[in-house]
N, C-alpha and C positions, 0 to 999 in steps of 0.2 A: 326370243320374239321371231324368230324366223319359220319355228315350227306351228305359230298358231295362224293357221292359215283359214284358219273357220270366223263368223262373226261371235252370235248369240247363240247361246246355249243357256237351257232351263231343264233342271232337276226337281220335276214336281209328282205328288203321289195323291194329291189332295184337286180333283178336277174341277168343280162346283164348289165356289168361296161365296160367303159375305159381301168381300170386298170388290168382286166380279173382277180379279184380274184377269181372269181366263177371256174375258171380251175382250179388254186391251190387248192380248198378247194375238190373239185372233186378228184384230183388225192391226198391230203392230206388221202381223205377217202379209201383209195385201204389199207392202214395201220394203222389206229385207228379209233373209231364210231365216227363220228360230228353230233351231233343231230342239227339240223337248224331249227328256229323257224320262223314263219310268214309268209309272203306271197311267200315266194322260198321253204319252208320245207314241210317234213311232218307235221311238228307240228304248226298248223294253229289258235292252243286258245291266241295267240299275236296280237296284232295291235297296227297301232298307238293308239286307247284310253284306251288298256290296257296294252300297255309297262310296265309303272310302275308297277303293281303287277305282272306282266309277268317276270319282270326281279328281283324282288326279290325272287322268288319263285327258278328261273334258279340258281340266285347267292348262292342260299343254296345247291343246290343239285349238283354242276359243279366245276369243281378247275379252270378247263379255259375257258377264253373267247375268239374268233375270234374277235378282234379290226380292222377288214379288211376295211377300206377306200373305197369310191367308186373311187377316183382317184390319181393317186400318185403324189402328188405336193407338194416340200419341205414344211415342217411346219404345212402344212394342218391336223389338228389332231382335231378330231370331239367330239362328246359324245359316241361315240363307245370307247374310250379310257377311258376317266374320268369317267363319269355318268354309262355306261354299266358294266364295268368290275371292274374298283377302288373300285367304291362306293358299288359295290356290292358282294366283298369281292372272285374276284372271277382276277385272274394272264392275263392280255390283252398277247394276241399274234396280235404282229401288223404286218398290211400289209400296207407299206404308203410309204413316203418320208422320208428324214431326218428331223429331227429337235426333235426328243421324249427325247432327252436327255439332250436337254437344257428345258424341262417343265416338265419333268415327274419326281416322286420321283428317288431313287438312289435303284439300281437293283429291280423294282418293274415291267417288263413288259420282254417280249422275242420277239425279231422281225424275221420274217421270213430270213432275208437277212444275218443271221449269220449262215444259214443252208445251203449247197448247192443245197440240194433234200428235196423236201414235206417225205421221208421217213428217211431222219437225224430226222428233226424234231419234227416228230412221234416217235422216237428210242430216242428223250429226253424227251418229256414230259411221256412216260410210264416210263422212270428213274424215274423223279421227283414223277410221281402217287406212288412208290414202294418205297418212300424215303422221312420220313413225315419232317427231318429235314431241309431236302434241298430244300421241296416246301415250307416249313415255312419261308423260309430265304428272298424267296420273298414281304416278308410281313412286313418285318424288318423295313421298310421306317416309319411304321404309328407310331412308337414310337417318332417320330421329325416332321412328316407329316399328314397332313390329308384333305381329298378333300372335298369342300365346293362348296355346291348345289348352283346355282344362276345365273343370266342373265349377267355373267360378259362380254360376248361377245355382248350381248346386252346394256350393260351399252356403252362399247366402240361405239359402231355405234352410239349409240344417240350424244354420243360426240363431234364425227367426223361431224356430220350433223350440232351438233350447233354452233361447230365452223365455218366450209362450209356456212354456212349462215349468220356468223355475220363479216365475211373475218378476224379472229380472225387471228394474228400473233403474232413471238417473236422475238425479237430481244437480242443479247446479244452482250455486250460491250466488254466482255472478257469471253472466253467459258472455260479456265477453271476454273474460279470462279464458273461458272454453275450457275450466277443471271441472270435472264433476265429480259428485259425492257419492261414490255407489252406495246400493241399499240392496238389500234383499226383504 
């Protein structure tokens, strides 16, 4: 944690979004520094080709990562949360729809919706920055959970496509027993 001397990072390539996350970031920057990497920021040394190495370096220096989604949709959570932030030991600050509580480790993220204004979020981040014990509480989840890299979503998509192509269906004689009778 001693190497984490910077506050907030954001790696972004889509500069104008329907969710208008960029407007929130601009307002947040009035109160705290937010270093923007990628196509939309002044740190252009990160691209799709170098993002893994770049995220590794960002994770070593920054305490917080803006896991801001392009769109605000319920249960729409992308790599910005799991891979970019959690995998690289930064606390994700999320800007998206609902659903984080159902898939994320407990007390592992900060949601902007919990703050009425960006200034309040900035004040809270500065508080955590100065209080190591409070900051480290956001990593307690690592005692019981871990982030596993892989192609989980891709696997699900392949299975769904296979099932669609095979006209696969399940029939339950008794739903309470949970034992399906497979049929094709």
